[in-house]
Structure formats: C-alpha cells, structure tokens
PyMOL Python script that loads the backbone (N, CA, C, O; Angstrom):
from pymol import cmd

cmd.read_pdbstr("""\
ATOM      1  N   MET A   1     126.971  83.548 -64.956  1.00  0.00           N
ATOM      2  CA  MET A   1     125.680  82.935 -64.799  1.00  0.00           C
ATOM      3  C   MET A   1     125.683  82.166 -63.469  1.00  0.00           C
ATOM      4  O   MET A   1     126.497  81.262 -63.282  1.00  0.00           O
ATOM      5  N   PRO A   2     124.798  82.513 -62.566  1.00  0.00           N
ATOM      6  CA  PRO A   2     124.747  81.847 -61.252  1.00  0.00           C
ATOM      7  C   PRO A   2     124.163  80.430 -61.378  1.00  0.00           C
ATOM      8  O   PRO A   2     123.369  80.139 -62.273  1.00  0.00           O
ATOM      9  N   ILE A   3     124.577  79.585 -60.471  1.00  0.00           N
ATOM     10  CA  ILE A   3     124.094  78.211 -60.437  1.00  0.00           C
ATOM     11  C   ILE A   3     122.734  78.176 -59.729  1.00  0.00           C
ATOM     12  O   ILE A   3     122.521  78.867 -58.733  1.00  0.00           O
ATOM     13  N   THR A   4     121.829  77.365 -60.261  1.00  0.00           N
ATOM     14  CA  THR A   4     120.475  77.305 -59.699  1.00  0.00           C
ATOM     15  C   THR A   4     120.407  76.288 -58.564  1.00  0.00           C
ATOM     16  O   THR A   4     121.292  75.446 -58.409  1.00  0.00           O
ATOM     17  N   ASP A   5     119.348  76.381 -57.782  1.00  0.00           N
ATOM     18  CA  ASP A   5     119.137  75.408 -56.709  1.00  0.00           C
ATOM     19  C   ASP A   5     119.004  73.989 -57.266  1.00  0.00           C
ATOM     20  O   ASP A   5     119.480  73.030 -56.658  1.00  0.00           O
ATOM     21  N   GLU A   6     118.363  73.867 -58.410  1.00  0.00           N
ATOM     22  CA  GLU A   6     118.191  72.557 -59.045  1.00  0.00           C
ATOM     23  C   GLU A   6     119.552  71.971 -59.453  1.00  0.00           C
ATOM     24  O   GLU A   6     119.787  70.773 -59.295  1.00  0.00           O
ATOM     25  N   GLN A   7     120.436  72.814 -59.974  1.00  0.00           N
ATOM     26  CA  GLN A   7     121.768  72.349 -60.353  1.00  0.00           C
ATOM     27  C   GLN A   7     122.582  71.941 -59.125  1.00  0.00           C
ATOM     28  O   GLN A   7     123.330  70.964 -59.168  1.00  0.00           O
ATOM     29  N   ILE A   8     122.438  72.682 -58.047  1.00  0.00           N
ATOM     30  CA  ILE A   8     123.141  72.344 -56.801  1.00  0.00           C
ATOM     31  C   ILE A   8     122.659  70.990 -56.285  1.00  0.00           C
ATOM     32  O   ILE A   8     123.468  70.154 -55.883  1.00  0.00           O
ATOM     33  N   LYS A   9     121.347  70.774 -56.298  1.00  0.00           N
ATOM     34  CA  LYS A   9     120.797  69.494 -55.848  1.00  0.00           C
ATOM     35  C   LYS A   9     121.304  68.347 -56.709  1.00  0.00           C
ATOM     36  O   LYS A   9     121.641  67.284 -56.189  1.00  0.00           O
ATOM     37  N   ALA A  10     121.361  68.550 -58.016  1.00  0.00           N
ATOM     38  CA  ALA A  10     121.845  67.505 -58.923  1.00  0.00           C
ATOM     39  C   ALA A  10     123.311  67.180 -58.639  1.00  0.00           C
ATOM     40  O   ALA A  10     123.700  66.012 -58.637  1.00  0.00           O
ATOM     41  N   LEU A  11     124.122  68.209 -58.398  1.00  0.00           N
ATOM     42  CA  LEU A  11     125.532  67.990 -58.076  1.00  0.00           C
ATOM     43  C   LEU A  11     125.702  67.234 -56.761  1.00  0.00           C
ATOM     44  O   LEU A  11     126.517  66.317 -56.665  1.00  0.00           O
ATOM     45  N   VAL A  12     124.940  67.620 -55.766  1.00  0.00           N
ATOM     46  CA  VAL A  12     125.020  66.950 -54.465  1.00  0.00           C
ATOM     47  C   VAL A  12     124.610  65.489 -54.608  1.00  0.00           C
ATOM     48  O   VAL A  12     125.245  64.613 -54.022  1.00  0.00           O
ATOM     49  N   ASN A  13     123.560  65.214 -55.377  1.00  0.00           N
ATOM     50  CA  ASN A  13     123.118  63.836 -55.600  1.00  0.00           C
ATOM     51  C   ASN A  13     124.175  63.020 -56.328  1.00  0.00           C
ATOM     52  O   ASN A  13     124.388  61.851 -56.005  1.00  0.00           O
ATOM     53  N   MET A  14     124.838  63.623 -57.305  1.00  0.00           N
ATOM     54  CA  MET A  14     125.898  62.914 -58.019  1.00  0.00           C
ATOM     55  C   MET A  14     127.062  62.603 -57.092  1.00  0.00           C
ATOM     56  O   MET A  14     127.607  61.499 -57.125  1.00  0.00           O
ATOM     57  N   ILE A  15     127.441  63.560 -56.273  1.00  0.00           N
ATOM     58  CA  ILE A  15     128.543  63.345 -55.334  1.00  0.00           C
ATOM     59  C   ILE A  15     128.177  62.249 -54.330  1.00  0.00           C
ATOM     60  O   ILE A  15     129.009  61.405 -53.997  1.00  0.00           O
ATOM     61  N   ALA A  16     126.948  62.266 -53.858  1.00  0.00           N
ATOM     62  CA  ALA A  16     126.509  61.276 -52.874  1.00  0.00           C
ATOM     63  C   ALA A  16     126.464  59.867 -53.466  1.00  0.00           C
ATOM     64  O   ALA A  16     126.593  58.887 -52.731  1.00  0.00           O
ATOM     65  N   SER A  17     126.282  59.752 -54.778  1.00  0.00           N
ATOM     66  CA  SER A  17     126.167  58.431 -55.391  1.00  0.00           C
ATOM     67  C   SER A  17     127.511  57.824 -55.786  1.00  0.00           C
ATOM     68  O   SER A  17     127.556  56.679 -56.236  1.00  0.00           O
ATOM     69  N   VAL A  18     128.603  58.567 -55.624  1.00  0.00           N
ATOM     70  CA  VAL A  18     129.927  58.061 -55.989  1.00  0.00           C
ATOM     71  C   VAL A  18     130.329  56.939 -55.035  1.00  0.00           C
ATOM     72  O   VAL A  18     130.224  57.067 -53.815  1.00  0.00           O
ATOM     73  N   GLN A  19     130.785  55.851 -55.618  1.00  0.00           N
ATOM     74  CA  GLN A  19     131.245  54.702 -54.845  1.00  0.00           C
ATOM     75  C   GLN A  19     132.768  54.759 -54.743  1.00  0.00           C
ATOM     76  O   GLN A  19     133.422  55.263 -55.656  1.00  0.00           O
ATOM     77  N   PRO A  20     133.346  54.253 -53.655  1.00  0.00           N
ATOM     78  CA  PRO A  20     134.801  54.338 -53.475  1.00  0.00           C
ATOM     79  C   PRO A  20     135.600  53.603 -54.543  1.00  0.00           C
ATOM     80  O   PRO A  20     136.716  54.016 -54.858  1.00  0.00           O
ATOM     81  N   ASP A  21     135.063  52.531 -55.105  1.00  0.00           N
ATOM     82  CA  ASP A  21     135.785  51.779 -56.124  1.00  0.00           C
ATOM     83  C   ASP A  21     135.213  51.998 -57.516  1.00  0.00           C
ATOM     84  O   ASP A  21     135.359  51.146 -58.393  1.00  0.00           O
ATOM     85  N   GLU A  22     134.570  53.123 -57.717  1.00  0.00           N
ATOM     86  CA  GLU A  22     133.929  53.417 -58.985  1.00  0.00           C
ATOM     87  C   GLU A  22     134.959  53.635 -60.085  1.00  0.00           C
ATOM     88  O   GLU A  22     136.018  54.217 -59.854  1.00  0.00           O
ATOM     89  N   LEU A  23     134.633  53.158 -61.290  1.00  0.00           N
ATOM     90  CA  LEU A  23     135.498  53.345 -62.447  1.00  0.00           C
ATOM     91  C   LEU A  23     135.454  54.778 -62.926  1.00  0.00           C
ATOM     92  O   LEU A  23     134.448  55.468 -62.761  1.00  0.00           O
ATOM     93  N   ASP A  24     136.547  55.227 -63.518  1.00  0.00           N
ATOM     94  CA  ASP A  24     136.510  56.505 -64.216  1.00  0.00           C
ATOM     95  C   ASP A  24     136.209  56.215 -65.690  1.00  0.00           C
ATOM     96  O   ASP A  24     136.097  55.053 -66.080  1.00  0.00           O
ATOM     97  N   CYS A  25     136.082  57.243 -66.492  1.00  0.00           N
ATOM     98  CA  CYS A  25     135.705  57.067 -67.897  1.00  0.00           C
ATOM     99  C   CYS A  25     136.751  56.268 -68.672  1.00  0.00           C
ATOM    100  O   CYS A  25     136.392  55.453 -69.522  1.00  0.00           O
ATOM    101  N   ASP A  26     138.031  56.484 -68.398  1.00  0.00           N
ATOM    102  CA  ASP A  26     139.073  55.743 -69.104  1.00  0.00           C
ATOM    103  C   ASP A  26     138.979  54.253 -68.820  1.00  0.00           C
ATOM    104  O   ASP A  26     139.067  53.441 -69.741  1.00  0.00           O
ATOM    105  N   ALA A  27     138.805  53.889 -67.573  1.00  0.00           N
ATOM    106  CA  ALA A  27     138.693  52.475 -67.208  1.00  0.00           C
ATOM    107  C   ALA A  27     137.428  51.862 -67.806  1.00  0.00           C
ATOM    108  O   ALA A  27     137.438  50.712 -68.245  1.00  0.00           O
ATOM    109  N   CYS A  28     136.364  52.618 -67.821  1.00  0.00           N
ATOM    110  CA  CYS A  28     135.114  52.126 -68.404  1.00  0.00           C
ATOM    111  C   CYS A  28     135.294  51.875 -69.900  1.00  0.00           C
ATOM    112  O   CYS A  28     134.837  50.857 -70.420  1.00  0.00           O
ATOM    113  N   SER A  29     135.951  52.791 -70.583  1.00  0.00           N
ATOM    114  CA  SER A  29     136.163  52.657 -72.028  1.00  0.00           C
ATOM    115  C   SER A  29     136.961  51.407 -72.380  1.00  0.00           C
ATOM    116  O   SER A  29     136.763  50.819 -73.443  1.00  0.00           O
ATOM    117  N   GLN A  30     137.850  51.006 -71.501  1.00  0.00           N
ATOM    118  CA  GLN A  30     138.671  49.824 -71.761  1.00  0.00           C
ATOM    119  C   GLN A  30     137.835  48.543 -71.778  1.00  0.00           C
ATOM    120  O   GLN A  30     138.238  47.555 -72.393  1.00  0.00           O
ATOM    121  N   HIS A  31     136.692  48.546 -71.120  1.00  0.00           N
ATOM    122  CA  HIS A  31     135.886  47.330 -70.987  1.00  0.00           C
ATOM    123  C   HIS A  31     134.504  47.440 -71.614  1.00  0.00           C
ATOM    124  O   HIS A  31     133.704  46.510 -71.510  1.00  0.00           O
ATOM    125  N   ILE A  32     134.215  48.553 -72.257  1.00  0.00           N
ATOM    126  CA  ILE A  32     132.851  48.793 -72.737  1.00  0.00           C
ATOM    127  C   ILE A  32     132.448  47.834 -73.859  1.00  0.00           C
ATOM    128  O   ILE A  32     131.280  47.456 -73.948  1.00  0.00           O
ATOM    129  N   ALA A  33     133.394  47.431 -74.722  1.00  0.00           N
ATOM    130  CA  ALA A  33     133.056  46.510 -75.814  1.00  0.00           C
ATOM    131  C   ALA A  33     132.652  45.145 -75.264  1.00  0.00           C
ATOM    132  O   ALA A  33     131.675  44.554 -75.723  1.00  0.00           O
ATOM    133  N   GLU A  34     133.391  44.650 -74.292  1.00  0.00           N
ATOM    134  CA  GLU A  34     133.060  43.365 -73.662  1.00  0.00           C
ATOM    135  C   GLU A  34     131.691  43.438 -72.996  1.00  0.00           C
ATOM    136  O   GLU A  34     130.904  42.494 -73.072  1.00  0.00           O
ATOM    137  N   PHE A  35     131.412  44.565 -72.344  1.00  0.00           N
ATOM    138  CA  PHE A  35     130.123  44.759 -71.680  1.00  0.00           C
ATOM    139  C   PHE A  35     128.995  44.773 -72.709  1.00  0.00           C
ATOM    140  O   PHE A  35     127.936  44.188 -72.482  1.00  0.00           O
ATOM    141  N   ALA A  36     129.221  45.441 -73.841  1.00  0.00           N
ATOM    142  CA  ALA A  36     128.204  45.502 -74.893  1.00  0.00           C
ATOM    143  C   ALA A  36     127.905  44.109 -75.437  1.00  0.00           C
ATOM    144  O   ALA A  36     126.746  43.765 -75.669  1.00  0.00           O
ATOM    145  N   GLU A  37     128.949  43.309 -75.640  1.00  0.00           N
ATOM    146  CA  GLU A  37     128.743  41.950 -76.127  1.00  0.00           C
ATOM    147  C   GLU A  37     127.934  41.129 -75.130  1.00  0.00           C
ATOM    148  O   GLU A  37     127.065  40.351 -75.525  1.00  0.00           O
ATOM    149  N   THR A  38     128.211  41.297 -73.855  1.00  0.00           N
ATOM    150  CA  THR A  38     127.454  40.606 -72.811  1.00  0.00           C
ATOM    151  C   THR A  38     125.978  40.967 -72.909  1.00  0.00           C
ATOM    152  O   THR A  38     125.109  40.100 -72.824  1.00  0.00           O
ATOM    153  N   GLN A  39     125.704  42.259 -73.089  1.00  0.00           N
ATOM    154  CA  GLN A  39     124.323  42.721 -73.182  1.00  0.00           C
ATOM    155  C   GLN A  39     123.627  42.157 -74.421  1.00  0.00           C
ATOM    156  O   GLN A  39     122.478  41.720 -74.351  1.00  0.00           O
ATOM    157  N   LEU A  40     124.327  42.171 -75.547  1.00  0.00           N
ATOM    158  CA  LEU A  40     123.730  41.682 -76.790  1.00  0.00           C
ATOM    159  C   LEU A  40     123.446  40.189 -76.750  1.00  0.00           C
ATOM    160  O   LEU A  40     122.483  39.721 -77.357  1.00  0.00           O
ATOM    161  N   LEU A  41     124.273  39.447 -76.044  1.00  0.00           N
ATOM    162  CA  LEU A  41     124.075  38.006 -75.930  1.00  0.00           C
ATOM    163  C   LEU A  41     123.032  37.647 -74.878  1.00  0.00           C
ATOM    164  O   LEU A  41     122.669  36.480 -74.729  1.00  0.00           O
ATOM    165  N   GLY A  42     122.550  38.656 -74.149  1.00  0.00           N
ATOM    166  CA  GLY A  42     121.523  38.435 -73.140  1.00  0.00           C
ATOM    167  C   GLY A  42     122.043  37.780 -71.874  1.00  0.00           C
ATOM    168  O   GLY A  42     121.275  37.229 -71.085  1.00  0.00           O
ATOM    169  N   LYS A  43     123.359  37.843 -71.688  1.00  0.00           N
ATOM    170  CA  LYS A  43     123.952  37.269 -70.480  1.00  0.00           C
ATOM    171  C   LYS A  43     123.776  38.229 -69.316  1.00  0.00           C
ATOM    172  O   LYS A  43     123.603  39.433 -69.503  1.00  0.00           O
ATOM    173  N   THR A  44     123.823  37.678 -68.119  1.00  0.00           N
ATOM    174  CA  THR A  44     123.736  38.532 -66.939  1.00  0.00           C
ATOM    175  C   THR A  44     125.084  39.168 -66.664  1.00  0.00           C
ATOM    176  O   THR A  44     126.126  38.634 -67.044  1.00  0.00           O
ATOM    177  N   VAL A  45     125.054  40.292 -66.012  1.00  0.00           N
ATOM    178  CA  VAL A  45     126.268  41.024 -65.663  1.00  0.00           C
ATOM    179  C   VAL A  45     126.882  40.359 -64.442  1.00  0.00           C
ATOM    180  O   VAL A  45     126.223  40.203 -63.414  1.00  0.00           O
ATOM    181  N   ASP A  46     128.156  39.964 -64.556  1.00  0.00           N
ATOM    182  CA  ASP A  46     128.827  39.356 -63.413  1.00  0.00           C
ATOM    183  C   ASP A  46     129.481  40.444 -62.561  1.00  0.00           C
ATOM    184  O   ASP A  46     129.410  41.628 -62.893  1.00  0.00           O
ATOM    185  N   GLU A  47     130.107  40.042 -61.477  1.00  0.00           N
ATOM    186  CA  GLU A  47     130.719  41.009 -60.560  1.00  0.00           C
ATOM    187  C   GLU A  47     131.747  41.891 -61.239  1.00  0.00           C
ATOM    188  O   GLU A  47     131.837  43.082 -60.939  1.00  0.00           O
ATOM    189  N   SER A  48     132.522  41.327 -62.148  1.00  0.00           N
ATOM    190  CA  SER A  48     133.566  42.110 -62.801  1.00  0.00           C
ATOM    191  C   SER A  48     132.994  43.198 -63.699  1.00  0.00           C
ATOM    192  O   SER A  48     133.670  44.184 -63.990  1.00  0.00           O
ATOM    193  N   GLN A  49     131.767  43.025 -64.133  1.00  0.00           N
ATOM    194  CA  GLN A  49     131.147  44.019 -65.010  1.00  0.00           C
ATOM    195  C   GLN A  49     130.194  44.951 -64.277  1.00  0.00           C
ATOM    196  O   GLN A  49     129.698  45.915 -64.861  1.00  0.00           O
ATOM    197  N   GLN A  50     129.937  44.676 -63.015  1.00  0.00           N
ATOM    198  CA  GLN A  50     129.013  45.515 -62.248  1.00  0.00           C
ATOM    199  C   GLN A  50     129.500  46.959 -62.175  1.00  0.00           C
ATOM    200  O   GLN A  50     128.694  47.887 -62.245  1.00  0.00           O
ATOM    201  N   ALA A  51     130.807  47.159 -62.036  1.00  0.00           N
ATOM    202  CA  ALA A  51     131.359  48.519 -61.964  1.00  0.00           C
ATOM    203  C   ALA A  51     131.132  49.262 -63.275  1.00  0.00           C
ATOM    204  O   ALA A  51     130.905  50.472 -63.275  1.00  0.00           O
ATOM    205  N   ILE A  52     131.193  48.543 -64.386  1.00  0.00           N
ATOM    206  CA  ILE A  52     130.944  49.169 -65.691  1.00  0.00           C
ATOM    207  C   ILE A  52     129.492  49.601 -65.779  1.00  0.00           C
ATOM    208  O   ILE A  52     129.198  50.722 -66.195  1.00  0.00           O
ATOM    209  N   GLN A  53     128.575  48.710 -65.385  1.00  0.00           N
ATOM    210  CA  GLN A  53     127.156  49.047 -65.422  1.00  0.00           C
ATOM    211  C   GLN A  53     126.862  50.260 -64.537  1.00  0.00           C
ATOM    212  O   GLN A  53     126.120  51.158 -64.935  1.00  0.00           O
ATOM    213  N   THR A  54     127.437  50.282 -63.355  1.00  0.00           N
ATOM    214  CA  THR A  54     127.231  51.407 -62.440  1.00  0.00           C
ATOM    215  C   THR A  54     127.749  52.701 -63.054  1.00  0.00           C
ATOM    216  O   THR A  54     127.090  53.737 -62.967  1.00  0.00           O
ATOM    217  N   HIS A  55     128.923  52.647 -63.676  1.00  0.00           N
ATOM    218  CA  HIS A  55     129.480  53.847 -64.304  1.00  0.00           C
ATOM    219  C   HIS A  55     128.568  54.329 -65.428  1.00  0.00           C
ATOM    220  O   HIS A  55     128.313  55.527 -65.548  1.00  0.00           O
ATOM    221  N   LEU A  56     128.081  53.417 -66.241  1.00  0.00           N
ATOM    222  CA  LEU A  56     127.208  53.799 -67.354  1.00  0.00           C
ATOM    223  C   LEU A  56     125.902  54.418 -66.865  1.00  0.00           C
ATOM    224  O   LEU A  56     125.342  55.292 -67.528  1.00  0.00           O
ATOM    225  N   GLU A  57     125.422  53.975 -65.723  1.00  0.00           N
ATOM    226  CA  GLU A  57     124.189  54.534 -65.160  1.00  0.00           C
ATOM    227  C   GLU A  57     124.385  55.968 -64.693  1.00  0.00           C
ATOM    228  O   GLU A  57     123.424  56.731 -64.599  1.00  0.00           O
ATOM    229  N   ASN A  58     125.635  56.338 -64.398  1.00  0.00           N
ATOM    230  CA  ASN A  58     125.908  57.663 -63.841  1.00  0.00           C
ATOM    231  C   ASN A  58     126.653  58.609 -64.771  1.00  0.00           C
ATOM    232  O   ASN A  58     126.798  59.789 -64.452  1.00  0.00           O
ATOM    233  N   CYS A  59     127.125  58.124 -65.904  1.00  0.00           N
ATOM    234  CA  CYS A  59     127.927  58.962 -66.803  1.00  0.00           C
ATOM    235  C   CYS A  59     127.253  59.046 -68.171  1.00  0.00           C
ATOM    236  O   CYS A  59     127.236  58.074 -68.927  1.00  0.00           O
ATOM    237  N   HIS A  60     126.708  60.195 -68.474  1.00  0.00           N
ATOM    238  CA  HIS A  60     125.978  60.359 -69.724  1.00  0.00           C
ATOM    239  C   HIS A  60     126.890  60.238 -70.944  1.00  0.00           C
ATOM    240  O   HIS A  60     126.457  59.746 -71.986  1.00  0.00           O
ATOM    241  N   CYS A  61     128.124  60.671 -70.834  1.00  0.00           N
ATOM    242  CA  CYS A  61     129.061  60.570 -71.960  1.00  0.00           C
ATOM    243  C   CYS A  61     129.354  59.115 -72.299  1.00  0.00           C
ATOM    244  O   CYS A  61     129.287  58.721 -73.464  1.00  0.00           O
ATOM    245  N   CYS A  62     129.676  58.326 -71.296  1.00  0.00           N
ATOM    246  CA  CYS A  62     129.960  56.910 -71.532  1.00  0.00           C
ATOM    247  C   CYS A  62     128.696  56.167 -71.950  1.00  0.00           C
ATOM    248  O   CYS A  62     128.760  55.248 -72.766  1.00  0.00           O
ATOM    249  N   GLN A  63     127.556  56.554 -71.402  1.00  0.00           N
ATOM    250  CA  GLN A  63     126.287  55.931 -71.793  1.00  0.00           C
ATOM    251  C   GLN A  63     126.019  56.171 -73.274  1.00  0.00           C
ATOM    252  O   GLN A  63     125.567  55.263 -73.972  1.00  0.00           O
ATOM    253  N   ALA A  64     126.292  57.375 -73.762  1.00  0.00           N
ATOM    254  CA  ALA A  64     126.102  57.671 -75.184  1.00  0.00           C
ATOM    255  C   ALA A  64     127.047  56.830 -76.040  1.00  0.00           C
ATOM    256  O   ALA A  64     126.645  56.304 -77.078  1.00  0.00           O
ATOM    257  N   GLU A  65     128.301  56.702 -75.607  1.00  0.00           N
ATOM    258  CA  GLU A  65     129.270  55.880 -76.332  1.00  0.00           C
ATOM    259  C   GLU A  65     128.809  54.413 -76.364  1.00  0.00           C
ATOM    260  O   GLU A  65     128.899  53.747 -77.395  1.00  0.00           O
ATOM    261  N   PHE A  66     128.325  53.933 -75.239  1.00  0.00           N
ATOM    262  CA  PHE A  66     127.838  52.564 -75.130  1.00  0.00           C
ATOM    263  C   PHE A  66     126.641  52.336 -76.060  1.00  0.00           C
ATOM    264  O   PHE A  66     126.575  51.322 -76.753  1.00  0.00           O
ATOM    265  N   ASN A  67     125.704  53.274 -76.071  1.00  0.00           N
ATOM    266  CA  ASN A  67     124.523  53.146 -76.932  1.00  0.00           C
ATOM    267  C   ASN A  67     124.921  53.129 -78.406  1.00  0.00           C
ATOM    268  O   ASN A  67     124.361  52.364 -79.191  1.00  0.00           O
ATOM    269  N   ASP A  68     125.880  53.964 -78.782  1.00  0.00           N
ATOM    270  CA  ASP A  68     126.369  53.975 -80.165  1.00  0.00           C
ATOM    271  C   ASP A  68     127.026  52.642 -80.518  1.00  0.00           C
ATOM    272  O   ASP A  68     126.815  52.108 -81.608  1.00  0.00           O
ATOM    273  N   LEU A  69     127.817  52.111 -79.599  1.00  0.00           N
ATOM    274  CA  LEU A  69     128.468  50.825 -79.820  1.00  0.00           C
ATOM    275  C   LEU A  69     127.435  49.708 -79.963  1.00  0.00           C
ATOM    276  O   LEU A  69     127.549  48.871 -80.858  1.00  0.00           O
ATOM    277  N   LEU A  70     126.435  49.691 -79.094  1.00  0.00           N
ATOM    278  CA  LEU A  70     125.374  48.682 -79.200  1.00  0.00           C
ATOM    279  C   LEU A  70     124.660  48.762 -80.547  1.00  0.00           C
ATOM    280  O   LEU A  70     124.397  47.740 -81.179  1.00  0.00           O
ATOM    281  N   ALA A  71     124.355  49.967 -80.974  1.00  0.00           N
ATOM    282  CA  ALA A  71     123.668  50.150 -82.256  1.00  0.00           C
ATOM    283  C   ALA A  71     124.534  49.630 -83.401  1.00  0.00           C
ATOM    284  O   ALA A  71     124.028  48.978 -84.314  1.00  0.00           O
ATOM    285  N   ALA A  72     125.828  49.912 -83.355  1.00  0.00           N
ATOM    286  CA  ALA A  72     126.728  49.436 -84.410  1.00  0.00           C
ATOM    287  C   ALA A  72     126.819  47.911 -84.404  1.00  0.00           C
ATOM    288  O   ALA A  72     126.790  47.281 -85.462  1.00  0.00           O
ATOM    289  N   LEU A  73     126.928  47.320 -83.221  1.00  0.00           N
ATOM    290  CA  LEU A  73     127.007  45.870 -83.124  1.00  0.00           C
ATOM    291  C   LEU A  73     125.720  45.207 -83.567  1.00  0.00           C
ATOM    292  O   LEU A  73     125.753  44.153 -84.203  1.00  0.00           O
ATOM    293  N   LYS A  74     124.593  45.807 -83.242  1.00  0.00           N
ATOM    294  CA  LYS A  74     123.312  45.259 -83.684  1.00  0.00           C
ATOM    295  C   LYS A  74     123.214  45.305 -85.201  1.00  0.00           C
ATOM    296  O   LYS A  74     122.682  44.386 -85.824  1.00  0.00           O
ATOM    297  N   GLY A  75     123.734  46.386 -85.799  1.00  0.00           N
ATOM    298  CA  GLY A  75     123.730  46.512 -87.259  1.00  0.00           C
ATOM    299  C   GLY A  75     124.575  45.429 -87.895  1.00  0.00           C
ATOM    300  O   GLY A  75     124.209  44.906 -88.947  1.00  0.00           O
ATOM    301  N   ILE A  76     125.686  45.082 -87.292  1.00  0.00           N
ATOM    302  CA  ILE A  76     126.551  44.024 -87.815  1.00  0.00           C
ATOM    303  C   ILE A  76     125.845  42.675 -87.729  1.00  0.00           C
ATOM    304  O   ILE A  76     125.917  41.869 -88.656  1.00  0.00           O
ATOM    305  N   GLU A  77     125.161  42.434 -86.609  1.00  0.00           N
ATOM    306  CA  GLU A  77     124.455  41.169 -86.414  1.00  0.00           C
ATOM    307  C   GLU A  77     123.348  40.973 -87.447  1.00  0.00           C
ATOM    308  O   GLU A  77     123.091  39.850 -87.880  1.00  0.00           O
ATOM    309  N   GLU A  78     122.697  42.060 -87.840  1.00  0.00           N
ATOM    310  CA  GLU A  78     121.562  41.974 -88.747  1.00  0.00           C
ATOM    311  C   GLU A  78     121.985  41.735 -90.180  1.00  0.00           C
ATOM    312  O   GLU A  78     121.166  41.336 -91.009  1.00  0.00           O
ATOM    313  N   GLU A  79     123.245  41.970 -90.485  1.00  0.00           N
ATOM    314  CA  GLU A  79     123.715  41.793 -91.866  1.00  0.00           C
ATOM    315  C   GLU A  79     123.875  40.364 -92.252  1.00  0.00           C
ATOM    316  O   GLU A  79     124.263  40.070 -93.383  1.00  0.00           O
TER     317      GLU A  79
END
""", "prot")
cmd.dss("prot")
cmd.show_as("cartoon", "prot")
cmd.util.cbc("prot")
cmd.orient("prot")
C-alpha cells in the first residue's frame, strides 16, 4: 500500500515538531501520574512538567494513557 501525500505531510510535520530534549514514551510514563495529579488539582505546569505536556500533545498513545488515568483518578475523587 503506497503512502499518500497527506501521510507524508503529517510525517514531515511530526518530524519538524520534535524538540532536542523531548521525552520518549518511557520517560513520559515515569512522570505521568504526577502530571495527572497536577492537572486534577488545577495547578499550573512548571518547567519540570513542560516536557511531559509537550510529549502528551504529540503522542496519541501516551495521551490515551493519560486520559484513562485522569478518568480513573476523577472516579476515585468522586467516591
């Protein structure tokens, strides 16, 4: 199956948005619970968490994991 022009553009955009100090998925996973708690408490994201936020904005897999974690934590809070 050949790659489409739209897929090529999406890949180029993803490559262009990569930052030199960007976290990978493993590093993001190590800090995602702390980040979720920050979000639930309504605190602002500090410099140490900015890399996590950036990774979540660009990684659909980690974003899904984060959303599931937030939903679970919200369920605990409501009990």
